C-alpha positions in Angstrom: -13.2 -37.4 62.0 -12.4 -36.8 65.6 -8.7 -35.8 66.4 -8.6 -38.7 68.8 -9.5 -41.1 65.9 -7.2 -39.3 63.4 -4.7 -41.4 61.6 -1.0 -40.6 62.4 2.3 -41.1 60.7 5.5 -40.8 62.8 3.5 -39.2 65.5 2.0 -36.6 63.3 -1.6 -36.4 62.1 -2.5 -37.3 58.6 -5.2 -35.2 56.7 -7.1 -36.0 53.6 -7.0 -33.9 50.4 -10.7 -32.8 51.0 -10.0 -31.7 54.6 -7.2 -29.4 53.3 -9.3 -28.2 50.4 -12.2 -27.4 52.8 -9.9 -25.7 55.3 -8.6 -23.4 52.4 -12.2 -22.9 51.3 -13.1 -21.6 54.9 -10.0 -19.5 55.0 -10.6 -17.8 51.7 -14.3 -17.4 52.6 -13.4 -15.6 55.8 -10.5 -13.7 54.5 -12.3 -12.4 51.3 -15.8 -12.2 52.3 -16.8 -9.5 49.7 -16.2 -8.6 46.0 -13.0 -6.8 45.1 -12.0 -4.6 42.2 -9.0 -6.3 40.5 -7.1 -5.0 37.5 -5.5 -7.6 35.3 -4.9 -8.6 31.6 -6.8 -11.2 29.7 -4.3 -13.8 28.5 -6.8 -16.1 27.1 -10.5 -15.5 26.9 -11.7 -19.2 26.8 -15.3 -18.4 25.8 -17.5 -21.4 25.1 -20.5 -20.4 22.9 -22.5 -23.6 23.4 -22.8 -23.0 27.1 -22.2 -19.3 27.2 -19.7 -19.5 30.0 -16.3 -18.0 29.9 -13.2 -19.0 31.8 -10.5 -16.2 31.3 -7.0 -16.8 32.3 -5.9 -13.4 34.0 -2.3 -12.3 34.4 -0.3 -9.4 35.6 2.8 -8.7 33.7 6.0 -7.1 34.8 8.1 -6.3 31.7 8.1 -9.2 29.3 7.4 -11.6 32.1 4.2 -12.6 33.9 4.2 -11.7 37.7 0.9 -13.4 38.7 -1.6 -15.6 37.0 -5.0 -16.8 38.1 -8.1 -18.5 36.5 -11.4 -16.8 36.5 -15.1 -17.6 35.7 -17.8 -15.5 34.1 -21.1 -17.4 34.1 -23.2 -17.1 30.9 -25.8 -14.6 32.2 -23.2 -12.3 33.5 -21.0 -12.7 30.4 -23.8 -11.8 28.1 -24.6 -8.6 30.1 -20.9 -7.7 30.6 -19.9 -8.2 26.9 -22.9 -6.1 25.6 -22.1 -3.3 27.8 -18.4 -3.7 26.8 -19.3 -3.4 23.2 -21.5 -0.5 23.6 -18.8 1.5 25.4 -15.6 0.4 23.8 -16.9 -0.7 20.3 -15.2 -4.0 20.7 -16.2 -7.1 22.5 -14.1 -8.8 25.3 -11.0 -10.2 23.9 -7.5 -11.4 24.6 -4.5 -9.1 25.4 -6.5 -6.3 26.9 -6.4 -4.7 30.4 -9.5 -4.9 32.5 -10.8 -3.7 35.9 -13.2 -6.4 37.2 -15.3 -6.8 40.3 -14.9 -10.3 41.4 -15.2 -12.5 44.4 -12.3 -14.8 45.5 -13.4 -18.5 46.0 -11.7 -21.7 46.5 -13.5 -24.8 45.4 -12.3 -28.1 47.0 -13.0 -29.7 43.5 -11.9 -26.9 41.1 -9.4 -24.9 43.1 -8.9 -21.1 43.4 -10.8 -18.8 40.9 -12.0 -15.4 40.6 -15.7 -15.3 39.9 -16.1 -12.0 37.9 -19.4 -10.2 38.5 -18.7 -7.2 36.5 -16.1 -5.6 34.2 -15.7 -1.7 33.9 -15.5 -0.9 30.2 -14.3 2.7 30.8 -11.1 1.5 32.4 -10.4 -0.8 29.4 -11.2 2.0 27.2 -8.7 4.2 28.9 -6.1 1.4 28.6 -7.1 1.2 24.9 -6.5 4.9 24.4 -3.3 4.7 26.3 -2.0 1.8 24.1 -3.3 3.6 21.0 -1.3 6.7 21.9 1.7 4.5 22.6 1.4 2.9 19.1 1.2 6.3 17.5 4.1 7.6 19.5 6.2 4.5 18.6 5.4 4.8 14.8 6.4 8.5 14.9 9.5 7.8 16.8 10.5 5.1 14.2 10.0 7.7 11.5 7.3 5.7 9.6 4.0 7.4 10.6 3.8 9.3 7.3 5.9 7.1 5.2 3.0 5.5 3.2 1.1 8.9 3.1 4.1 10.5 1.3 4.4 7.9 -1.4 3.8 9.4 -4.9 0.6 8.2 -6.6 0.6 6.8 -10.0 -1.0 9.2 -12.6 -3.5 6.5 -13.3 -4.0 3.9 -10.5 -5.4 1.2 -12.8 -4.1 -2.0 -11.2 -5.7 -2.5 -7.8 -4.9 -5.2 -5.1 -8.1 -5.5 -2.8 -8.0 -6.9 0.6 -11.6 -7.7 1.5 -14.1 -10.6 1.7 -15.7 -11.6 -1.6 -19.2 -12.0 -0.1 -19.1 -8.7 1.9 -21.3 -5.8 0.9 -18.4 -3.4 1.1 -16.5 -5.3 -1.5 -19.6 -5.5 -3.6 -20.1 -1.6 -3.4 -16.5 -1.0 -4.1 -16.4 -3.2 -7.3 -19.9 -1.9 -8.5 -18.9 1.8 -8.0 -15.5 1.4 -9.6 -16.7 -0.5 -12.7 -19.9 1.5 -13.1 -18.2 4.9 -13.5 -19.9 7.1 -16.0 -16.8 7.8 -18.0 -16.2 4.1 -18.4 -12.7 4.0 -17.1 -11.3 0.6 -16.9 -9.6 -0.8 -13.7 -7.9 -4.2 -13.1 -8.7 -5.6 -9.7 -7.5 -8.8 -7.8 -9.0 -9.9 -4.5 -6.9 -11.1 -1.6 -9.5 -12.5 0.9 -8.9 -12.0 4.5 -10.7 -11.8 7.9 -11.3 -8.0 8.3 -12.2 -7.7 12.1 -11.5 -9.3 15.3 -8.2 -10.7 16.7 -7.3 -12.8 13.6 -7.7 -9.8 11.3 -4.2 -8.6 12.2 -2.5 -11.9 10.9 -4.9 -12.1 8.0 -4.4 -8.5 6.6 -0.7 -8.4 7.3 -0.3 -11.8 5.6 -2.2 -10.6 2.5 0.0 -7.4 2.4 3.1 -9.5 2.4 1.8 -11.6 -0.4 1.0 -8.4 -2.5 4.5 -6.9 -1.6 6.0 -10.0 -3.2 4.2 -9.1 -6.3 4.3 -5.2 -6.0 5.3 -4.7 -9.6 1.9 -5.9 -10.8 -0.1 -3.3 -8.8 -0.4 0.5 -8.5 -2.2 0.7 -5.1 -3.7 -1.5 -2.4 -7.2 -1.1 -1.1 -8.5 -2.4 2.3 -12.4 -2.3 2.4 -15.1 -3.9 4.5 -18.8 -3.1 5.0 -22.1 -4.5 6.1 -21.3 -4.2 9.9 -20.8 -2.0 12.9 -17.7 -0.8 14.6 -17.4 -3.9 16.7 -14.2 -5.9 16.4 -12.4 -3.0 14.6 -9.8 -2.3 17.3 -7.4 -4.6 15.4 -6.8 -1.5 13.1 -5.1 0.1 16.2 -2.6 -2.8 16.7 1.1 -1.9 16.0 1.8 -4.7 13.8 -1.0 -3.8 11.2 -0.4 -0.1 11.4 3.4 -0.6 10.9 2.8 -3.0 7.9 0.7 -0.4 6.3 2.8 2.6 7.2 6.0 0.9 5.7 4.1 -0.7 2.7 5.9 0.1 -0.7 2.7 0.9 -2.5 0.0 3.5 -1.6 -2.7 1.9 0.7 -6.3 3.1 0.6 -8.6 2.2 3.5 -12.5 2.2 3.6 -13.3 0.0 6.7 -16.4 1.9 7.8 -14.9 3.0 11.1 -17.1 6.1 11.3 -17.1 6.8 15.1 -13.3 6.9 15.3 -10.3 7.2 13.1 -8.1 4.1 13.5 -4.3 4.2 13.5 -4.3 2.2 10.3 -6.5 4.8 8.7 -4.0 7.5 10.0 -0.9 5.9 8.4 -2.6 4.9 5.1 -1.9 7.0 2.1 -5.6 7.7 1.7 -8.4 7.3 4.2 -12.2 7.1 3.4 -15.0 5.9 5.5 -16.8 3.7 3.0 -15.7 1.4 0.3 -17.9 3.5 -2.2 -15.7 6.5 -1.2 -12.6 4.7 -1.9 -13.8 3.9 -5.4 -14.8 7.4 -6.1 -11.3 8.5 -4.8 -9.6 6.2 -7.4 -12.0 7.3 -10.1 -11.0 10.9 -9.2 -7.5 10.4 -10.4 -8.8 9.3 -13.8 -11.2 12.3 -13.9 -8.4 14.8 -13.0 -6.1 13.4 -15.6 -9.0 13.6 -18.1 -9.6 17.1 -17.2 -5.8 18.0 -17.6 -5.8 16.3 -21.1 -8.9 18.3 -22.1 -7.3 21.6 -20.8 -4.2 20.8 -22.7 -6.2 20.0 -25.8 -8.2 23.2 -25.5 -4.9 25.2 -25.0 -3.4 23.7 -28.1 -6.3 24.2 -30.1 -6.5 27.9 -29.0 -2.8 28.4 -29.7 -3.1 26.9 -33.1 -6.0 29.1 -33.9 -3.9 32.2 -32.9 -0.8 31.1 -34.8 -3.1 30.4 -37.8 -4.5 33.8 -37.6 -1.2 35.4 -37.2 0.3 33.8 -40.1 -2.7 34.5 -42.3 -2.3 38.2 -41.5 1.4 38.1 -42.3 0.5 36.3 -45.6 -2.0 39.1 -46.6 0.6 41.8 -45.8 3.3 40.0 -47.8 0.8 39.5 -50.6 0.0 43.2 -50.6 3.6 44.2 -50.6 4.4 41.9 -53.4 1.6 43.3 -55.5 3.2 46.8 -55.1 6.9 45.8 -55.6 6.4 43.4 -58.4 5.8 45.8 -61.2 8.8 47.9 -60.2 11.1 44.9 -60.0 9.8 43.5 -63.3 10.5 46.9 -65.1 14.0 47.0 -63.8 14.8 43.4 -64.8 13.3 44.0 -68.3 15.7 46.8 -68.9 18.7 44.9 -67.6 17.7 41.9 -69.8 17.7 44.1 -73.0 21.1 45.4 -72.2 22.4 42.0 -71.5 21.0 40.6 -74.9 22.9 43.4 -76.8 26.1 42.6 -75.1 25.7 38.8 -75.7 25.2 39.4 -79.4 28.3 41.6 -79.7 30.4 39.0 -77.8 29.2 36.1 -79.8 30.3 37.4 -83.1 33.7 38.2 -81.8 34.0 34.7 -80.2 32.8 33.0 -83.4 35.5 34.6 -85.5 38.3 33.7 -83.0 37.1 30.2 -82.7 36.8 29.7 -86.5 40.5 30.5 -87.1 41.6 28.4 -84.2 39.4 25.4 -85.6 41.1 25.6 -89.1 44.5 25.5 -87.6 43.5 22.6 -85.2 42.2 20.6 -88.3 45.5 20.8 -90.1 47.4 19.6 -87.1 45.0 16.7 -86.6 45.2 15.3 -90.2 49.1 15.5 -90.0 49.1 13.7 -86.6 46.7 11.2 -87.8 48.8 10.1 -90.8 51.7 9.7 -88.6 49.9 7.7 -85.9 48.3 5.3 -88.5 51.6 4.4 -90.0 53.1 3.7 -86.6 50.2 1.6 -85.3 50.1 -0.4 -88.4 53.7 -1.6 -87.8 52.8 -2.4 -84.1 49.9 -4.4 -85.1 51.8 -6.5 -87.6 54.5 -7.2 -85.1 51.9 -8.3 -82.5 50.1 -10.5 -84.9 53.4 -12.4 -85.6 54.0 -12.9 -81.8 50.5 -14.1 -81.2 50.6 -16.7 -84.0 53.7 -18.2 -82.5 52.4 -18.2 -78.9 49.2 -19.7 -80.0 50.9 -22.6 -81.6 53.0 -23.2 -78.5 50.0 -23.0 -76.2 47.9 -25.5 -78.3 50.6 -28.0 -78.0 50.8 -27.6 -74.1 47.1 -27.9 -73.8 46.8 -31.1 -75.7 49.5 -32.7 -73.6 47.6 -31.5 -70.4 44.2 -32.8 -71.7 45.9 -36.3 -72.3 47.3 -36.3 -68.8 43.9 -35.3 -67.2 42.2 -38.0 -69.1 44.6 -40.6 -67.7 44.0 -39.3 -64.1 40.3 -39.4 -64.4 40.4 -42.9 -65.8 42.5 -44.1 -62.9 40.4 -42.3 -60.2 37.0 -43.4 -61.5 35.1 -45.1 -58.6 34.9 -48.3 -60.5 38.6 -48.6 -60.9 39.0 -47.8 -57.3 36.5 -50.4 -56.2 38.1 -53.0 -58.3 41.2 -52.6 -56.3 39.4 -53.7 -53.1 38.3 -50.4 -51.9 34.6 -49.8 -50.8 32.4 -46.8 -50.1 30.2 -46.8 -46.8 27.2 -44.5 -46.7 24.8 -43.4 -43.8 21.4 -41.9 -44.9 23.0 -41.4 -48.4 26.1 -39.6 -47.3 29.5 -41.0 -47.3 31.0 -41.9 -43.9 34.4 -40.5 -43.4 34.6 -40.7 -39.6 32.5 -42.0 -36.6 31.3 -38.5 -35.6 27.6 -38.4 -35.6 27.1 -42.3 -35.7 25.4 -44.0 -32.8 24.5 -47.5 -32.0 21.8 -48.9 -34.1 22.5 -46.8 -37.2 22.2 -48.6 -40.6 25.1 -48.4 -42.9 25.3 -49.3 -46.6 28.7 -50.4 -48.0 29.1 -50.3 -51.8 31.6 -52.8 -53.4 32.7 -53.1 -57.0 29.9 -55.6 -57.5 26.9 -55.3 -55.1 26.2 -53.7 -51.7 26.4 -54.8 -48.1 24.1 -53.5 -45.3 25.3 -53.4 -41.7 24.2 -52.0 -38.3 26.5 -50.0 -35.9 27.0 -51.9 -32.7 29.5 -49.4 -31.1 30.7 -45.9 -32.4 33.8 -44.8 -30.8 34.7 -41.2 -31.4 
């Protein structure tokens, strides 16, 4: 539109949105005519597999805030090439929350606005950032005093109960279980699988979440095992993340890792109690504790058997020596005792005659005394018996009279208290389930009661039982 024909408002020209957009496009095109190296952090990747295009959201952070933010575009052909090289050098695909150095043109589209068209990304820069971040995580864990905490946990003598974090369908899990249960010594293990994603950005949330579940049931397990297999090292940078490493380092049970990270030791491997490359190696390590214990038991058994043989041989020798000494000493001892026994027999015979004579005289005197005392005692006791007999006869007569009176009184009371006589006077007996009811305790509405009268019975139902 010619300026002479341009619409005005209050004396000022009016521009269309497309004119402003095209103007910005020309300004950006003139100001930024070539690609520039730009360093930033990928906040969101926004990769669309169906088209292959990627629309990253790039930011520059300052402390905990965002200093700058801009949209970027990586077309499908460029993304495939960039990502393959990125994986080859860093061992991980492009992902969120990583620093990058990209070569990009700055373009402004009247329809889509300002964007960075990324032509290439330098993996070595990101690798350096990853190393820097990795070193920062290690330094932080050491500063917090938890770097060796899990490694210093005491191992159970026999780690029998095992919590496994893996994927049920993965080759690594299969190798671990097969090796563990197929040990030649037939040691028996108890395993429980806690399924989780094992690589990529979601692995951190998945694995730490499973560890939290196990921690709530820590009394049910001896150790925790994290195993994966059947893949390369791609997507394993999650094991360098602070959240996962801290969770493993501070976990209350020993953690074994076998994530197949053969080219580089992850921070999670470093802080774990025991690190192995493959799941099979983890299984062998656990079996090793049983083998070592078995060997100690066998050594103890052999030591006990050897000591027992030594003690038996020593006691046997002492017994032989004692037997020999007995054979020599026995005749001498027997001869001495035989002589002493003869002397003792002569002494006993002499003393026996003297004792018999003395006891015979004493016995005659005692017999005379006994006969005299017997006659006196019999006379006295006969008089006592006659007196007691007279007293018993009189008392028996009096007691017989009292008992006859008591029996007569009891008969009268029993006749008066007989249930028939009580019922005749208008009283009744109420029973519940055959038992007499004396109060309302235990009765409830609807209970059936049977009331016995002098003649006949009446059945009733409880309508209300007040305690």
